[in-house]
VEXRO-393080 format. One record per residue (C-alpha): residue in three letters; x negated, y negated, z. Coordinates in steps of 0.1 Angstrom, whole numbers, padded with zeros to 4 digits, always signed. Each point is the difference from the previous one (the first is absolute). Layout:
BEGIN
ALAXYZ;...
***
This chain:
BEGIN
MET-0138+0714+0340;ARG+0030+0016+0024;ALA+0018+0027-0017;GLU+0025-0003+0030;LEU+0013-0029-0010;VAL+0003+0006-0039;VAL+0036+0011-0014;CYS-0004+0019-0036;PRO+0012-0027-0029;ASN+0016+0027-0015;SER+0038-0011+0002;ASP+0006+0039-0003;CYS-0024+0010+0028;GLY+0000-0027+0023;ALA-0019+0022+0021;SER-0019-0011+0030;GLU-0014+0024+0020;ARG-0023+0022-0023;ILE-0019-0033-0016;GLY-0041+0001-0001;VAL-0024-0016-0013;HIS-0017+0012-0037;SER-0027-0024-0005;HIS-0015-0033+0021;LYS-0019-0007-0023;GLU+0031-0011-0022;ARG+0021-0005+0031;ARG+0030+0023-0013;TYR+0019+0029+0020;ILE+0012+0029-0008;CYS+0040+0015+0008;HIS-0002+0038+0011;THR+0033+0001-0009;CYS+0006-0009-0037;HIS-0036+0002-0004;ARG-0008-0035-0019;THR-0023-0024+0015;PHE+0005-0040-0004;ALA-0018-0034+0010;GLU-0005-0013+0031;THR+0023-0029-0009;THR+0021+0020-0017;GLY+0039-0014+0001;THR-0007-0028+0018;ILE-0009-0036-0015;LEU-0036+0005+0001;TYR+0000+0025-0026;GLY-0019-0011-0031;ARG-0010-0037+0012;LYS-0029-0010-0016;HIS-0010-0018+0032;PRO-0014+0016+0029;ILE+0024+0012+0027;ALA-0017-0021+0024;LEU+0010-0032-0015;VAL+0033+0009-0009;LEU+0005+0010+0037;VAL-0016-0035+0009;VAL+0019-0025-0020;LEU+0038+0025+0012;THR-0012-0012+0033;LEU-0004-0033-0008;LEU+0029-0001-0017;ALA+0019+0014+0032;TYR-0011-0028+0020;GLY+0010-0027-0021;CYS-0032-0011-0020;PRO+0016-0015-0036;ILE-0008+0021-0031;PRO-0022-0032-0017;ALA-0025-0002+0033;ILE-0001+0042-0008;VAL-0005-0008-0031;ALA-0029-0028-0004;THR-0017+0027+0027;PHE-0003+0030-0013;GLU+0005-0013-0037;LEU+0028+0017-0008;ASP+0027-0004-0020;ALA+0033-0013+0013;ARG+0016+0025-0019;THR-0018+0025+0016;VAL+0003-0011+0036;ALA+0041-0003-0008;ASP+0003+0038-0011;TRP-0023+0013+0029;GLN+0029-0022+0020;ARG+0028+0014-0015;LYS-0011+0037+0000;ALA-0013-0003+0038;GLY+0039-0017+0004;ALA+0015+0030-0014;GLN-0022+0025+0018;ALA+0010-0017+0033;ARG+0039+0000-0011;LYS-0007+0034-0004;VAL-0011+0005+0034;HIS+0025-0018+0020;GLU+0025+0024-0020;GLN-0019+0033+0010;LEU-0006-0008+0036;ILE+0019-0027+0014;CYS+0034+0000-0018;THR+0007+0040+0011;GLY+0020-0004+0030;GLN-0024+0007+0026;VAL+0000-0036+0015;GLU+0011-0008+0028;VAL+0007-0034-0006;GLY+0011-0015+0034;GLN+0008-0040-0009;VAL+0000-0011-0034;GLN-0010-0034-0014;ALA+0009-0012-0032;ASP-0008-0035-0016;GLU-0005-0019-0035;LEU-0025-0016-0014;TYR+0003-0030-0026;ALA-0030+0003-0030;LYS-0003-0017-0031;THR-0018+0017-0032;GLN-0007-0008-0035;ALA+0025+0014-0011;GLY+0024-0016+0030;ALA+0008-0001+0033;VAL+0009+0031+0014;TRP+0015+0013+0041;ILE-0018+0030+0010;ALA+0021+0023+0029;THR-0026+0018+0027;ALA+0009+0017+0033;MET-0021+0015+0024;SER+0005+0025+0033;VAL-0015-0020+0028;PHE-0012+0025+0022;SER-0025+0016-0023;ARG+0001-0032-0020;LEU+0001+0023-0029;TRP+0010-0020-0032;LEU+0032+0018-0012;TRP+0007-0012-0037;GLY-0005-0029-0021;ALA+0025-0014-0031;ILE-0004-0026-0026;SER+0029-0022-0019;TRP+0007-0027-0018;GLU+0031-0004+0028;ARG+0004-0002+0037;ASP+0029+0021-0001;ALA+0013+0033+0012;ALA-0018+0025-0027;LEU-0031-0017+0011;VAL+0011+0012+0040;GLU+0015+0031-0014;ALA-0032+0011-0015;VAL-0021-0004+0030;MET+0026+0020+0023;VAL+0005+0034-0022;GLN-0036+0000+0007;VAL-0001-0007+0038;ARG+0032+0027+0005;ALA-0020+0019-0021;ALA-0031+0001+0026;ALA+0021+0001+0030;LEU+0003+0029+0023;ARG+0032+0011+0003;GLY+0016-0001+0034;PRO-0017-0024+0023;PRO+0017-0035-0002;ILE-0010-0029-0019;LEU+0001-0040+0007;PHE-0004-0021-0033;ALA-0014-0038+0007;VAL+0010-0016-0026;ASP+0008-0042-0011;GLY+0032-0015-0009;PHE-0002+0008-0036;SER+0038+0021+0003;ALA-0012+0024-0032;TYR-0021+0016+0032;VAL+0032+0014+0019;THR+0017+0011-0030;THR-0022+0016-0015;ILE-0017+0021+0033;LEU+0040+0012+0004;LYS+0000+0011-0036;VAL-0039+0022+0002;PHE+0006+0014+0032;ARG+0031+0023-0001;GLU+0005+0038-0012;ARG+0027+0016-0005;GLN+0015+0020+0031;PRO+0022+0030-0001;THR+0032-0001+0008;GLY+0012+0039-0012;LYS+0030-0016-0016;ARG+0000+0000-0040;GLY-0013-0029-0022;ARG-0033-0024+0001;PRO-0010-0005+0038;PRO-0002-0032+0012;LEU-0035-0017+0005;VAL-0006-0012+0037;VAL-0033-0024+0013;TRP-0023+0018+0018;ALA+0008-0001+0037;GLU-0027-0015+0013;LEU-0004-0032-0022;HIS-0004-0032+0012;ILE-0001-0038-0016;VAL-0009-0032+0016;GLN-0005-0031-0024;VAL-0025-0022+0011;VAL+0014-0036-0014;LYS-0021-0034-0001;ARG+0013-0031-0006;ARG-0025-0025-0014;VAL+0000-0037-0012;GLY-0025+0000-0024;ARG-0030+0017+0015;ARG+0011-0012+0031;LEU+0016+0035+0023;LEU+0027-0012+0019;SER+0015+0033+0012;ILE+0003+0035+0001;SER+0032+0024+0006;ARG+0003+0038+0001;ARG+0028+0018-0009;LEU+0009+0039+0000;ALA+0010+0010-0034;HIS+0007+0034+0010;GLY-0006+0025+0029;SER-0006-0004+0031;LEU-0018-0033+0010;MET-0010+0020+0038;ARG-0013+0024-0020;ALA-0017-0020-0027;GLU-0014-0019+0030;ALA-0015+0032+0013;LEU-0016+0010-0034;MET-0015-0035-0003;GLN-0018+0005+0035;GLN-0006+0034-0007;THR-0025-0008-0034;GLN-0015-0034+0013;LEU-0034-0011+0011;GLU+0019-0030+0007;VAL+0032+0000+0022;GLY+0019-0027-0010;ARG+0032-0002-0017;ILE+0009+0014-0036;ASN-0017-0019-0026;THR-0017+0006-0030;ALA-0034-0011+0006;TYR-0021+0029-0011;ILE+0016+0005-0033;GLU-0016-0037-0007;ARG-0027+0005+0014;LEU-0004+0026-0025;ASN+0013-0019-0029;ALA-0031-0028+0011;THR-0025+0027-0002;LEU+0015+0009-0037;ARG-0002-0034-0008;THR-0034-0002+0011;TRP-0013+0033-0015;MET+0020-0013-0035;PRO-0012-0024-0016;ALA+0030-0003-0020;LEU+0021-0006+0032;ALA-0015-0031+0012;ARG+0019-0030+0004;ARG-0022-0022-0022;THR-0016+0020-0020;ARG-0026-0006-0035;THR+0005+0039-0006;PRO+0035+0009-0005;SER+0008+0037-0009;GLY+0000+0002-0037;ALA+0036+0026+0001;ARG+0020+0019+0021;GLU-0014+0029-0006;ARG-0034-0015+0014;LEU+0016-0011+0025;GLU+0018+0031+0014;ALA-0033+0020-0009;ALA-0019-0021+0026;LEU+0030-0004+0024;PHE-0003+0041+0000;TRP-0039+0003+0000;THR-0005-0026+0030;GLY+0029+0016+0019;CYS-0014+0034-0003;VAL-0037-0009+0012;TYR+0018-0021+0028;ASN+0018+0034+0008;PHE-0028+0026-0005;CYS-0029-0017+0005;GLN+0003-0034+0021;VAL-0011+0005+0040;HIS+0028-0016+0019;ALA-0010-0022+0030;THR+0026+0014+0026;LEU+0004+0034-0014;ALA-0038+0009+0000;GLY+0004+0014-0033;THR+0022-0004-0033;PRO+0037-0001-0004;ALA+0000+0031-0018;MET-0018+0017+0033;ALA+0026-0018+0022;ALA+0027+0021-0020;ASP-0014+0031+0001;LEU-0007+0002-0037;THR-0037+0004+0005;ASP-0026+0006+0021;HIS-0026-0020-0010;VAL-0010-0035-0016;TRP-0001+0004-0042;SER-0028-0010-0020;ILE+0011-0020-0032;ASP-0014+0029-0018;GLU+0021+0024+0017;LEU+0032-0019-0007;ILE-0011-0001-0042;ARG-0007+0037-0001;TYR+0032+0010+0025;ARG+0016+0025-0021;ARG+0030+0019+0021;ARG-0004+0033+0010;ARG+0024+0027-0014;GLU+0023+0015+0030;
***
Protein backbone atom coordinates (compact mmCIF):
# COMPACT_ATOMS: atom_id res chain seq x y z
CA MET A 1 0.00 0.00 0.00
CA ARG A 2 1.35 3.40 -1.04
CA ALA A 3 -0.36 6.23 0.80
CA GLU A 4 1.64 8.89 -1.07
CA LEU A 5 -0.24 8.01 -4.28
CA VAL A 6 -3.72 8.14 -2.75
CA VAL A 7 -6.27 10.96 -2.76
CA CYS A 8 -9.11 11.14 -0.25
CA PRO A 9 -12.33 10.16 -2.08
CA ASN A 10 -14.42 12.50 0.10
CA SER A 11 -15.56 15.18 -2.37
CA ASP A 12 -15.53 17.85 0.36
CA CYS A 13 -11.97 17.02 1.33
CA GLY A 14 -9.89 15.78 -1.60
CA ALA A 15 -6.70 15.83 0.48
CA SER A 16 -3.61 14.07 -0.82
CA GLU A 17 -0.84 15.13 1.57
CA ARG A 18 -2.20 13.69 4.82
CA ILE A 19 -3.16 10.14 3.91
CA GLY A 20 -2.04 7.21 6.06
CA VAL A 21 -2.53 3.45 6.20
CA HIS A 22 -5.37 2.51 8.53
CA SER A 23 -5.22 -1.29 8.14
CA HIS A 24 -2.89 -3.42 6.04
CA LYS A 25 -5.09 -6.48 6.60
CA GLU A 26 -8.29 -4.81 5.40
CA ARG A 27 -6.34 -2.62 2.94
CA ARG A 28 -7.86 0.63 4.18
CA TYR A 29 -6.45 4.16 4.30
CA ILE A 30 -7.24 7.03 6.65
CA CYS A 31 -7.38 10.71 5.77
CA HIS A 32 -5.90 12.80 8.62
CA THR A 33 -7.67 15.87 7.27
CA CYS A 34 -11.30 14.68 7.44
CA HIS A 35 -10.52 11.68 9.74
CA ARG A 36 -12.42 9.22 7.55
CA THR A 37 -11.22 5.77 6.53
CA PHE A 38 -11.76 4.28 3.09
CA ALA A 39 -10.95 1.11 1.18
CA GLU A 40 -8.02 0.93 -1.19
CA THR A 41 -10.38 0.59 -4.15
CA THR A 42 -12.88 3.31 -3.13
CA GLY A 43 -13.64 5.62 -6.02
CA THR A 44 -12.32 3.22 -8.67
CA ILE A 45 -14.00 0.66 -10.90
CA LEU A 46 -12.41 -2.02 -8.72
CA TYR A 47 -14.60 -1.08 -5.75
CA GLY A 48 -17.20 -3.71 -4.87
CA ARG A 49 -15.98 -6.20 -7.48
CA LYS A 50 -16.92 -9.81 -6.66
CA HIS A 51 -14.05 -11.07 -8.79
CA PRO A 52 -10.37 -10.90 -7.76
CA ILE A 53 -8.73 -7.58 -8.59
CA ALA A 54 -5.93 -9.39 -10.40
CA LEU A 55 -8.48 -10.99 -12.75
CA VAL A 56 -10.13 -7.62 -13.50
CA LEU A 57 -6.74 -6.10 -14.35
CA VAL A 58 -5.84 -9.02 -16.61
CA VAL A 59 -9.15 -8.73 -18.46
CA LEU A 60 -8.77 -4.96 -18.89
CA THR A 61 -5.25 -5.45 -20.22
CA LEU A 62 -6.49 -7.98 -22.75
CA LEU A 63 -9.31 -5.66 -23.81
CA ALA A 64 -6.85 -2.81 -24.35
CA TYR A 65 -4.66 -4.90 -26.64
CA GLY A 66 -7.36 -6.37 -28.84
CA CYS A 67 -8.60 -9.58 -27.26
CA PRO A 68 -12.26 -10.09 -28.25
CA ILE A 69 -14.81 -10.32 -25.46
CA PRO A 70 -15.98 -13.83 -26.55
CA ALA A 71 -12.42 -15.12 -26.10
CA ILE A 72 -12.19 -13.60 -22.62
CA VAL A 73 -15.58 -15.05 -21.67
CA ALA A 74 -14.52 -18.52 -22.81
CA THR A 75 -11.11 -18.38 -21.12
CA PHE A 76 -12.11 -17.04 -17.71
CA GLU A 77 -15.73 -18.31 -17.61
CA LEU A 78 -17.14 -14.83 -17.15
CA ASP A 79 -20.46 -13.39 -18.23
CA ALA A 80 -20.20 -11.28 -21.39
CA ARG A 81 -22.25 -8.54 -19.73
CA THR A 82 -19.75 -8.40 -16.87
CA VAL A 83 -16.80 -7.95 -19.22
CA ALA A 84 -18.69 -5.33 -21.23
CA ASP A 85 -19.46 -3.44 -18.01
CA TRP A 86 -15.79 -3.48 -17.00
CA GLN A 87 -14.85 -2.11 -20.42
CA ARG A 88 -17.48 0.62 -20.20
CA LYS A 89 -16.26 1.76 -16.80
CA ALA A 90 -12.62 1.56 -17.87
CA GLY A 91 -13.48 3.74 -20.88
CA ALA A 92 -15.12 6.32 -18.62
CA GLN A 93 -12.02 6.34 -16.38
CA ALA A 94 -9.75 6.73 -19.42
CA ARG A 95 -11.81 9.66 -20.70
CA LYS A 96 -11.51 11.32 -17.30
CA VAL A 97 -7.73 10.81 -17.28
CA HIS A 98 -7.48 12.42 -20.72
CA GLU A 99 -9.56 15.39 -19.66
CA GLN A 100 -7.58 15.92 -16.46
CA LEU A 101 -4.05 15.26 -17.70
CA ILE A 102 -3.98 15.99 -21.43
CA CYS A 103 -6.73 18.52 -22.17
CA THR A 104 -5.40 21.15 -19.78
CA GLY A 105 -3.41 23.43 -22.09
CA GLN A 106 0.01 21.99 -21.21
CA VAL A 107 0.99 20.06 -24.35
CA GLU A 108 3.29 21.67 -26.91
CA VAL A 109 1.61 19.83 -29.75
CA GLY A 110 3.85 21.09 -32.58
CA GLN A 111 2.51 19.18 -35.58
CA VAL A 112 -0.99 17.72 -35.27
CA GLN A 113 -2.24 15.11 -37.70
CA ALA A 114 -5.92 14.17 -37.89
CA ASP A 115 -7.85 11.55 -39.81
CA GLU A 116 -11.07 9.50 -39.77
CA LEU A 117 -11.86 5.81 -39.51
CA TYR A 118 -14.93 4.05 -40.88
CA ALA A 119 -16.36 1.16 -38.87
CA LYS A 120 -19.49 -0.95 -38.75
CA THR A 121 -21.47 -1.62 -35.59
CA GLN A 122 -24.58 -3.67 -34.98
CA ALA A 123 -26.46 -0.37 -34.84
CA GLY A 124 -25.06 0.82 -38.19
CA ALA A 125 -21.93 2.34 -39.70
CA VAL A 126 -20.04 5.04 -37.76
CA TRP A 127 -17.15 7.41 -38.37
CA ILE A 128 -14.32 7.87 -35.85
CA ALA A 129 -12.18 11.02 -35.99
CA THR A 130 -8.80 11.01 -34.22
CA ALA A 131 -5.93 13.45 -33.73
CA MET A 132 -2.35 13.07 -32.48
CA SER A 133 0.75 15.14 -31.75
CA VAL A 134 3.47 13.86 -34.07
CA PHE A 135 6.55 14.68 -31.98
CA SER A 136 5.39 12.81 -28.87
CA ARG A 137 3.05 10.37 -30.70
CA LEU A 138 0.45 11.42 -28.13
CA TRP A 139 -3.14 10.51 -29.03
CA LEU A 140 -4.99 13.73 -28.23
CA TRP A 141 -8.66 12.83 -28.64
CA GLY A 142 -11.20 10.82 -30.58
CA ALA A 143 -14.89 11.25 -31.38
CA ILE A 144 -17.56 9.04 -32.91
CA SER A 145 -20.49 10.05 -35.11
CA TRP A 146 -22.98 8.49 -37.46
CA GLU A 147 -21.95 11.03 -40.11
CA ARG A 148 -18.63 12.26 -41.48
CA ASP A 149 -19.35 15.94 -41.01
CA ALA A 150 -18.10 19.16 -39.44
CA ALA A 151 -19.62 18.31 -36.05
CA LEU A 152 -17.44 15.20 -35.84
CA VAL A 153 -14.29 17.16 -36.65
CA GLU A 154 -15.22 19.95 -34.23
CA ALA A 155 -15.67 17.50 -31.36
CA VAL A 156 -12.02 16.51 -31.78
CA MET A 157 -10.58 19.96 -32.49
CA VAL A 158 -12.17 21.51 -29.40
CA GLN A 159 -10.25 19.01 -27.27
CA VAL A 160 -7.04 19.52 -29.28
CA ARG A 161 -7.27 23.22 -28.49
CA ALA A 162 -7.91 22.38 -24.83
CA ALA A 163 -4.69 20.34 -24.82
CA ALA A 164 -2.51 22.76 -26.80
CA LEU A 165 -0.10 25.12 -25.08
CA ARG A 166 -0.96 28.65 -26.22
CA GLY A 167 1.89 30.43 -27.97
CA PRO A 168 4.12 27.92 -29.80
CA PRO A 169 3.34 27.46 -33.52
CA ILE A 170 1.05 24.63 -34.60
CA LEU A 171 0.96 22.79 -37.91
CA PHE A 172 -2.13 20.79 -38.87
CA ALA A 173 -1.64 18.08 -41.47
CA VAL A 174 -5.02 16.73 -42.58
CA ASP A 175 -6.62 15.09 -45.59
CA GLY A 176 -8.75 16.81 -48.21
CA PHE A 177 -11.98 16.80 -46.17
CA SER A 178 -13.09 20.45 -46.38
CA ALA A 179 -14.56 20.48 -42.86
CA TYR A 180 -11.06 20.39 -41.36
CA VAL A 181 -10.01 23.84 -42.56
CA THR A 182 -13.22 25.64 -41.62
CA THR A 183 -13.43 23.90 -38.25
CA ILE A 184 -9.79 24.50 -37.26
CA LEU A 185 -10.08 28.20 -38.15
CA LYS A 186 -13.30 28.37 -36.15
CA VAL A 187 -11.92 26.67 -33.04
CA PHE A 188 -8.41 28.12 -32.91
CA ARG A 189 -9.29 31.76 -32.48
CA GLU A 190 -9.85 34.08 -29.56
CA ARG A 191 -11.14 37.53 -28.80
CA GLN A 192 -8.71 40.37 -29.41
CA PRO A 193 -9.48 43.53 -27.39
CA THR A 194 -9.43 46.69 -29.48
CA GLY A 195 -10.13 49.26 -26.77
CA LYS A 196 -13.34 50.23 -28.53
CA ARG A 197 -16.92 49.68 -27.50
CA GLY A 198 -18.66 46.48 -28.49
CA ARG A 199 -17.68 42.86 -28.68
CA PRO A 200 -14.00 42.30 -29.56
CA PRO A 201 -13.40 40.50 -32.87
CA LEU A 202 -12.36 36.84 -32.97
CA VAL A 203 -8.87 36.45 -34.40
CA VAL A 204 -7.22 33.21 -35.55
CA TRP A 205 -4.06 32.23 -33.67
CA ALA A 206 -1.05 33.93 -35.28
CA GLU A 207 1.17 30.85 -35.60
CA LEU A 208 -1.41 28.49 -37.05
CA HIS A 209 -0.65 26.62 -40.28
CA ILE A 210 -2.83 24.10 -42.13
CA VAL A 211 -1.71 21.83 -44.96
CA GLN A 212 -4.05 19.40 -46.68
CA VAL A 213 -2.64 16.16 -48.10
CA VAL A 214 -4.95 15.03 -50.91
CA LYS A 215 -4.69 11.50 -52.28
CA ARG A 216 -6.27 10.63 -55.62
CA ARG A 217 -7.22 7.00 -56.08
CA VAL A 218 -8.90 4.77 -58.60
CA GLY A 219 -10.36 1.92 -56.58
CA ARG A 220 -7.54 0.93 -54.24
CA ARG A 221 -4.82 2.15 -56.55
CA LEU A 222 -3.08 5.36 -55.46
CA LEU A 223 -2.50 7.62 -58.45
CA SER A 224 -1.13 10.81 -56.93
CA ILE A 225 -0.58 12.82 -53.74
CA SER A 226 -0.88 16.60 -53.73
CA ARG A 227 -0.33 19.08 -50.94
CA ARG A 228 -1.98 22.46 -50.63
CA LEU A 229 -1.57 25.19 -48.06
CA ALA A 230 -4.97 26.04 -46.61
CA HIS A 231 -3.82 28.61 -44.04
CA GLY A 232 -0.60 30.18 -42.77
CA SER A 233 2.90 30.00 -44.24
CA LEU A 234 4.21 27.07 -46.26
CA MET A 235 7.79 27.88 -45.23
CA ARG A 236 6.88 27.85 -41.53
CA ALA A 237 4.82 24.68 -42.02
CA GLU A 238 7.75 22.83 -43.58
CA ALA A 239 10.06 24.03 -40.79
CA LEU A 240 7.63 22.69 -38.18
CA MET A 241 7.42 19.40 -40.06
CA GLN A 242 11.21 18.99 -39.94
CA GLN A 243 11.30 19.82 -36.21
CA THR A 244 8.62 17.33 -35.22
CA GLN A 245 9.28 14.31 -37.47
CA LEU A 246 12.08 11.78 -37.22
CA GLU A 247 11.52 10.87 -40.85
CA VAL A 248 12.25 14.14 -42.64
CA GLY A 249 10.52 14.37 -45.98
CA ARG A 250 7.38 16.06 -47.19
CA ILE A 251 4.34 16.96 -45.12
CA ASN A 252 2.15 13.88 -44.80
CA THR A 253 -0.49 12.15 -42.69
CA ALA A 254 1.48 8.92 -42.26
CA TYR A 255 1.71 9.14 -38.45
CA ILE A 256 -2.02 9.36 -37.81
CA GLU A 257 -2.58 6.61 -40.38
CA ARG A 258 -0.16 4.37 -38.46
CA LEU A 259 -1.93 5.18 -35.20
CA ASN A 260 -5.29 4.36 -36.77
CA ALA A 261 -3.82 1.07 -37.98
CA THR A 262 -2.79 0.37 -34.37
CA LEU A 263 -6.33 1.15 -33.21
CA ARG A 264 -7.73 -1.25 -35.79
CA THR A 265 -5.34 -3.94 -34.50
CA TRP A 266 -6.14 -3.35 -30.82
CA MET A 267 -9.89 -2.88 -31.25
CA PRO A 268 -11.58 -5.97 -32.75
CA ALA A 269 -14.66 -3.95 -33.73
CA LEU A 270 -12.50 -1.85 -36.09
CA ALA A 271 -11.05 -4.76 -38.04
CA ARG A 272 -12.11 -4.42 -41.65
CA ARG A 273 -13.71 -7.85 -41.89
CA THR A 274 -14.60 -8.70 -38.33
CA ARG A 275 -17.03 -11.15 -36.81
CA THR A 276 -17.07 -9.13 -33.58
CA PRO A 277 -18.67 -5.78 -34.46
CA SER A 278 -19.35 -3.37 -31.61
CA GLY A 279 -22.79 -3.79 -30.14
CA ALA A 280 -23.40 -0.06 -29.76
CA ARG A 281 -21.77 3.31 -30.26
CA GLU A 282 -21.31 3.74 -26.50
CA ARG A 283 -19.37 0.48 -26.24
CA LEU A 284 -17.18 1.46 -29.18
CA GLU A 285 -16.47 4.84 -27.58
CA ALA A 286 -15.49 3.17 -24.30
CA ALA A 287 -13.14 0.83 -26.16
CA LEU A 288 -11.63 3.76 -28.09
CA PHE A 289 -10.80 5.78 -24.97
CA TRP A 290 -9.56 2.78 -23.02
CA THR A 291 -7.26 1.66 -25.84
CA GLY A 292 -6.08 5.22 -26.53
CA CYS A 293 -5.31 5.89 -22.89
CA VAL A 294 -3.34 2.66 -22.52
CA TYR A 295 -1.45 3.60 -25.69
CA ASN A 296 -0.57 7.01 -24.22
CA PHE A 297 0.42 6.04 -20.69
CA CYS A 298 1.27 2.33 -20.66
CA GLN A 299 2.70 1.43 -24.07
CA VAL A 300 6.42 2.09 -24.61
CA HIS A 301 6.98 3.41 -28.14
CA ALA A 302 10.00 1.98 -29.95
CA THR A 303 11.16 5.38 -31.25
CA LEU A 304 10.63 7.25 -27.98
CA ALA A 305 12.29 5.02 -25.34
CA GLY A 306 9.18 5.71 -23.29
CA THR A 307 5.46 6.28 -23.61
CA PRO A 308 3.85 9.14 -25.57
CA ALA A 309 2.79 10.71 -22.26
CA MET A 310 6.42 10.70 -21.11
CA ALA A 311 7.54 12.29 -24.39
CA ALA A 312 4.92 15.02 -23.87
CA ASP A 313 6.21 15.63 -20.29
CA LEU A 314 2.89 14.61 -18.75
CA THR A 315 4.46 11.92 -16.55
CA ASP A 316 7.94 10.66 -15.65
CA HIS A 317 7.33 6.90 -15.78
CA VAL A 318 5.50 4.11 -17.57
CA TRP A 319 2.09 3.57 -15.99
CA SER A 320 0.69 0.16 -15.17
CA ILE A 321 -2.92 -0.78 -15.91
CA ASP A 322 -3.47 -0.82 -12.14
CA GLU A 323 -2.20 2.76 -11.79
CA LEU A 324 -4.32 3.93 -14.70
CA ILE A 325 -7.46 2.41 -13.21
CA ARG A 326 -6.81 3.82 -9.74
CA TYR A 327 -5.80 7.32 -10.88
CA ARG A 328 -7.63 10.11 -9.10
CA ARG A 329 -6.79 13.77 -9.57
CA ARG A 330 -5.03 15.42 -6.66
CA ARG A 331 -6.31 18.73 -5.39
CA GLU A 332 -3.97 21.61 -6.23
